[in-house]
N, C-alpha and C positions, 0 to 999 in steps of 0.2 A: 309494522305494517306499512306501506304504501297508504298515502290520504287520500284514495280513492279505492270508494268501497263498490265491492262485485258482487251481486246475487248468485250471479253465476258461477264465481271461483268458490262461495260459501258453499254451494250445493258438492262442487268439485272435492273441496275439502273433506267433505263428511263419505269419501271411499277409504279403504284399507290404503297403509301408506304405500307398499308395491305398487296398486293399480294407478293411485294417484301420481304417483313419480313417472309411471310409464306413460300417462294418458298426459300429463303435463310437460313433458318431455317433447314429444310432439307437437303438442298445442306452440308451445315456444318456438320451434323450428319452424311451424309457418307461420308464424309473427315476425321472426327474426329475418326470413327469405324474403320479406315485403320492403321491412324496416331496410334492410342492406340494397335492398334492390327494386324501388317501389314502381319503376318502370319496365320489370319484365315480367312479360302477361304471364309465364309459366308459373310465376309464383302466386299468382292472383286468382286461381282457381283449384279446387280439389273434388277429384271424381268420388261419386258416392261409391262406388264400388272397388275403389280401391282399397288393397288391402292392408294396407294400415290403419287408414282411418275408418274401416268397417270392422277392425277385430282390435282396433287401440282405442279408438275413442267412442263409435257407436253404442255399445254396449256398457258406456261406464256415465252414470248420471253427472251430467252439467259439464259434462265436455261439450258436446254440441251447442248446448247452450253461449258458452263461452264463446264459440266461433262467431256467433250471432250477435253476442254482445261487441265482440270486436268490431264488427260492419258488414263481416260477409252477410250474402244475401243468395235464396233459393234459386238455381239458373234449372236448365232445364236437365241436363244430367249431372252437374256440378253443385258446389258452393263457392261463391264467385263473389270477390273482394272489389265493388266497382270503382271507378275512377272517382264519383263523388264522396267514397266514404272517407272518413275521416283518420288521417292515420295517427292523429296526436289520441282519439282516442283506442284507438289499435294499441299505441304503445301502454297506454293505461290499463287495461284490464294484462298484458302481455308483463307487466313491472308485478302488479298486483298475486298472480301466478309464480313469478319469480323470488316474490318476495316469501310465498308460502314453500317453495322448494327449496327456502335457503335455510328457512325455518328448520324443515327437517332433516337437511343436511347436517345440520348445527344439533339435531338431537331435541330438538323442540317438537310436543304436539302439537302447539297453540294452532287454532284455527281462526279464519277471520271471521270478525262479527257478523251475526245475523243479518241481513238487510230485509226490507220491508218486501212482504212478498207481491205487492202491488208496484215496485218498482222491477220487478225479475224480468227480463227477457224471454220471450219464448219461442220454439219453433213456431212456423206458421200453421196450421189445422194439417196442409199436405205435404208439406215434411213430418212433422211428428208421426203422421201414419205410416209413410214411406221408413221410417224409421222403425218403427214398430214392426211395419212387414218386413225389413231386410234381418230382424234378430229370430223371424219366423222362419225365413230361408235358411240362415248360418245357423241356427239351430238344429234344425231337421235335416241339413246338408252335414253336420257334424253328428248326429247321432245313427244316420244308418252306418258309418263306417262302423259299428259295432258287429254290425251282422256278419263283418268278414271276419272276425277274430276267429283264430282256429279254434283255442281250446273252448269257446261259447260253441260254435259249429257241432263240436264232438260231442258236448254236452247236450245238445238239444237231438242229434241223433241216437241219442243211449236213452231217450225217452220215447221218440217217433218207432214205430215197427216197420224200417224200413222196408224189409224182407217183402212180408207181409202186403205192404201196399202198391209195391213192385210186381210181386208175383201178380193182384188183381189187375192193375194197368198192363200186361203183358198179354191174360185172357182177354181183355175186355179192346185190345189192339186187335188180336186175330179174332173175334167177332164184328170191328170194325170193316177190316180187309173182307169178311165175307161178304159184307153189306155190301161194299164199295171195295174194288180189289186194287183200284189206283187211287187209294186216299190218299192224302200227303201228311194226315194227322201222324204223331209219330207218338213214340213211349211216355214222352216227357209231357205230352198234352193230357195222356192218360194218366200220369202220375199227379200232375195236378190237381186232378179233378179228383182223385183217390184220397190225396194230401188234404185238401177240403173238407170231404165230407167225414175224413176221421177225426179233423179237427174240430168239425161242428157238432158233430154226433157224441165221440168218444172223448175228447181232450179236454177239453177249456168249456167254462161255465159261466155263463152271464150273470150279473148282480143287480139287480135294484136294490134287493134289501137283504143283508143279511140275515139267517136264521142265529137265533141266539145262541152263542157259544156255551151258554153256561147250563139254559135250561131249554133250549130250542124253538123257543116263542118268535111270535113276529117282532121285529125292530120298526123304529121310525128314525129318519135321519134329522138329526139336528145339526147345532152348530158345530165348525167345524174345531179339527183338533190341533195343538202343537205337534210338528212330527218329531221322533224320539231322535235321536244319532243313527240308531242300527236303518231306521225307516229312510231316513236322510242318505243313507249308503246306497239307498237303491233307488234314489231320483224322486222317492215320493215325499215332494213339499208341499201337498195337500192331502190330509188324513180327514177321512168323513168318520161321523161319529154317528154310527147305528144304534139308537138308546131303545133297551127294552124296557118297556112299561112295565111289564108282567113282576123282573125281578130286578127292575131298576140297574141293569146291568151295562157297561157303556162298551159296545162291541167297536172295534178299531179296523177302519179300511182304509190302509193305506195307499193312493192312489200310484201303484210304482212301475215307474218307469226303467227299469233295465230287464231287457229281456231274458237275459239269463235267470233270474228268479223268478219271472212269470212262467219260468218253466217248472217251478216247485209251485208255484201260488193256484195255478192255472184257473184263475178266474178276474175278474172286473167286468168293463163295457168297451165299447168298440175302439179307444185308444189302445189297452192291452192287448186285446185280440187281435188287429193290426201289427203291432209291435213285435210279439210272439211267434205272429201265422210267419211275418216275412222272415222272420231268423229261420224259424221252420223250412222256408221256400229255399235259403240259401245254403243251409245244412244240406239238403236233397241234392245240390249242384244246379237250381233253379236258379235263374238269373231272372232276379227278382226287385221292385222298387216300393219306397213307401208313400202312399200316396194322402195330402193335406187337402181339406175340403174346407175351406174358410165359414164355410155356414155349420159346422159342428159335427165333423163325420172324418174318418180316418180308412183306408183301405188298402189294399195290395195291388200292383199290377205285375202279371208273369211274363217273361218274354216266349214268345211260340217261336222255336226255330222253324219249324216245319211251314206254320203259316208268316211267317215273316214279320208280326205284327205283336204288339202289347197287348195282352188281354186283363180285361177289367176281375177280379177275384177278390171277392167280400166274404171273408170267414164271418160275420156277425151274421150273415143271411146265407151262407152256404150257396152262392151266389158265383158264376163264373162267365166271364163274355156278355154280361147285361148292363152295359152303360148307362143305360136311361132309365136306369132302377130309380135312381134318386128324383130326376126330374120330372118324367112321367109318374113313376109307380108312388112315388113320395110327396110328389107336387113341389120339391124344394124348389126356391131361388136361387140357383147357383149363381156365383159370381168367380170366383179365384180357386181354382182345383190345381196343385203341383205335385210334381212327382219327382221323387228323390234317389237317387241311389251311390254307390260306392263311386260312379264314373260321370254323373251328371244332374242336373236339375232341370227340370222341363216343364213349362207349362200347357198343362194337358185338356186344361178344361172344355177344350172344344170336343171330345171325345164325349162327355159326359151329356151333351146337350145338342137337342135340336131344334131351339132357340136361341140361334146368336144372336139376335139382334136385340133380344130382351135382356140377354145377358151381358152384351157390351155397355146398356143401358145403365148397371149395377157396376159397372167394375169405376168406383170413383174412390178407392183408396188411395193409390198409386195412378202415379202416370203411365201409361201403357210404353213410353218411350223407355221410363226411367227401370221398369218393369226387365224389357228384354234385355238393357245394356248391364244391369244389375244380373240379371243371370247368367249372360255370357262371360260378365267377369267372374261368375264363381264357378262356371264351367273351364275358361280357361285355367284357372289354378287349381283346379284339382285332377284337369286331363294334362296339365304340362309335362308330364314324368311319362306317360303314357307311351306304348310305342306305335310310331306312323300307322300301321296296320290297322289298330283298334281305333284310334281318331278316324280313319276313313269308313271304320265298320260304324261305328256312333251316325256318324254324318249320314251315311245312309238311312241308316236307321230313323233318323230326324226329319228327312225329307219325307219318308214313304208316309211318317206321323200327319206332317203339314198337308199331304194330299187328303189323309183320310180327313183332319180336322176341314179340309177348304168343303166337305161334301156331306153335310150332315145329315141322317134319312128320317123320313117321316114316319114315325112308330104307325102300327094300328090300333085300332080300339083296345084298350084294356091291356095292350103290349106292355111291356116292363123294359124293352129295348133291346132284347136280345137279339143277338146276330142271325137275320134269315135267309144271309147270301152262307156261302161254305159248304162242305161237304156233308152228303147225306148220314155219313157216319160219326160227322162232328157234334150234330144237329140232334142224330137218335142219342148219342152220349150226353150231351145235357139235357136231353129231357125236351127238346123243342118240335118234336112232332108227336104225332098221335100212335106212331109204332112202337109195340111193347116187344121188349127184348130180351124179357125172361119169358123163356118158354120150359125148363126145364120139368121132362116127364119121367118118374118113377115106370120102370119095365123091370118084372121078373128078371133076375138073373138065372143061369142055368140052377143054381145051388137053390136058389126060392121057389124056381120051376118045379124041381123034385121034392123040396118040403111040402110045396103046397102051401106056404107061409111067407108073407111080407111083414115085417115090423119095423117100426121106426121110430125114432126119438129124437128130440132136439131140446139141445138145452141152450138157454138164453144166457147166462153165466159165460159159459166158455165160449157160445156163440158158435153149437157145432151141432149136426147133425149126427146121429149113430146109427147106421143100419145093420140093427142086431141080427137079422135074417141071413145077413149078406158076412157071416166073420166079420161082426163090427167095424166094417168099412165107414170110416168117418169123412165126413164134408165139412170143411170148415166153411163161417159167414152164410149167413139166415139167407140173404139172398140168391148163393147156389143151389138152394132146392127149391124154388118156388116155380109155381105156373105162371102165375103173373103177381105185378107190384107194382101200385100206382100210388105216388106219394106216399111212401114208408120209409122209416129208418128205424134203426136202432139206437136207443138213448142211453148213455150210461150217466147216471145223477152220483157225481163224486161226493158230494157236500152228505148226500143222505143216504149214500153206500145202498142204490138202489140200479137196476136194469130194466128194460123193457123194450118193447116196438112200439111205437109209435107213429100217428101222420109226422109228415115232414112239416114244419113250424110255417104256420101261416095258412095251412092247408084245409077248406071246410071239409072235405072227407077224401077218404084213401080205401084200399081194397087191396086183401094179399091172399092170393089161393096156392095151393099144392093140387099137383094132379099125379092120378095112380092110372096106369092103362097094362090089360093083360091079354087082349083079345089077340095078338099080333103074335105072342109064342102062345097059343092056344089053351089059354086059361079063362075064366069067367070066377067070378067074386062066387064065396059060399055066404062068409059073414063078415061083420067091419066094424070095429070095437075105436072109437075114438076117446082121448082123454085132452082136454085144454082148457084153457082159463085165461080169464080178460076182467079186467077194472075200470070202473066208469067213476067221473067224477061231476057235478053240477048236474046238467041234463045230458053228458054226452052218452050215445048210445054206440055198442058192438051188437053186432048181428053177426051169430055162425049159423053158417049151413053145410050141407051135404047135397051134391048134385051129381044125377048122372043123364043119361041120356033120357030116362024116361020117368025118374024120380027127382023130389026134394024136398027135403026135412029140414028142421031146425037142429043146431046140435047145444046139447047142452055146457055151458063152460065153467063148470063147479071144480076144474081140477079132478074130476072123476073119471074113471073108466068105464063108459057109455057107450052098449051095442044096439046097432041101429039096422034090424032085420030088413029092412025095407030092399035092400040092396043085392039079395039076392039073384044069382044069375046074372048082374051087371057086369059088364067086361071092362068100362072107367068110372072114377068117381073125381070130382074135386070137391075137395073141403077150402070153403070160401069164409072168408071175415069181411064184415063193412062197418065202419070208424066213420063218424059221424057228428056231430053236434059240440057240445061245450059252451062255455061262456068267455067273452071278452077276447081280449091279446093273445089269451094262454089255452083257446078254445084245443087248440092241436093237442094240448098235453090231458085234455080230460079223458081221451079214449087211450085205453093200454091193453097191450098184449104180453102175457106171457108175465108179469110184474114179478120180478124177485129180489129178495136182495144178494147183495154181490158174494156174499158169503154161503149164499144157498149150494144143496147139491142136488136137489130135487130136477125132475124130469120137467120140462114147459111145457112139451106137446109130445103126444104118443097115437102113433095110428098100427093097429095090427089088424092083418086081412089073410083068414082063411081064403085057399085057391080051391079049385075044381076043374076036373076038366072039362073042356065045352062039348 
């Protein structure tokens, strides 16, 4: 080996043969260009966003350190070999790299002797953080291309109840047009809402600690485990150890990064949620991008063609178009938020903040000019094969975004940053107004009028009403038979194989009701019987009641059929449940209606009313 000992070359040599050979070849090219033409300015600078540099050197340990040891220094957007730098020093490092390459070409695996760490030259803190930041940009930019794989999208569609979600979206679009005839909101907007609700309430599961797979007991996090070959296959470079103190069993929780595998496991924390949800959006043809927040959170954005803007979409929170959720609702100190799609990378930080000056003061990891140029370089590479029309479309969208970013809105006290402008239909659909859109009323049909009987059942497992008294007519979806529903959702616990209605996550209270009216068809109530059920935990409370214009009584919820004679001669009645109380962050789960095993066949709710003429 050459007499000069280089700690940077020593680190470079620790890489695998092919990685070393590729990186060293590029390093020698940079060095030889300067040695051959020392006065040629173009050879004395390397743009950090350059594709060859960013893909062949940045990710390789020791490679950038070699450049610094040669004499390169940090410039505004480039690494620069200054006039004052020693060409002789560059030659020594270059010869050291060449010597190691020759050994490998000749079949030797001997590496350079280790130099003392104190002698190692490392990048300045600014450049080191930029290298780390670039790797994040590059990694996410590559990862989102998985969402475009045809086979993966097909696999996602096999898990998504596509027809059901589209039917609900079409129904709600029609309701929106009744509220506002000239609404610009379209079916895709409502499909996004329905997909978000389904993903949160029925498909994916949040994991803090796994229940023990052997005894079902509580587990505690311990030191991480080494990933197996199978786990590494699914991008799980980190495996958590959820240890059961009761039976001493080690429950492995690999942090899977493959969205296709997540369709099968259906569990995780925000990384897994956003990863799988973004794939589901693309599988339904929605334009979506993965959003990375440097303060340790990720989510999705979906493009609304009807509103000509990107919508914040957090599957963990079932939150749509509420961009100030994190800064105002969670109190986060934001700095960098970057969106990644198949076509572009965009710094979207400003959409999520109404405190731009504070954010700017925290953006110290990389230079703003470097970030702009690096993102521009990534986009230029990604978009070079796109049709000109698509490039113009992306540019037009970017201009709209920049205008949006320039005018941060000031939230009202207690507001989580939901959009306060926009159509009435859009705000109602997202629950931003006090308007109640649930107003279904059961009125006797001709058959029920003739039979003087109304008989309704609801099955929580199948999520279906059966109107027994009207030839077993079926109504799919709990929300499609209710008079009112405030902060309610249907929750499926796939791990525990249970299902129930509960409060929307984080809500302190909720209310649900079913209404029956018969005066409009010339009838009144003779008798009414109700069977219902609820379950509470800790200090959660559920109060059931039957109400008419003149009478109100409490309803027994022990799952047995009970009669209520107080409603003789009434012409309408409402069955209502109020949910409140509970403890801690999961208080919303401490009040549950119709809790049943997923294998249960019993009816969860039953209402029988005998009728008479007015």
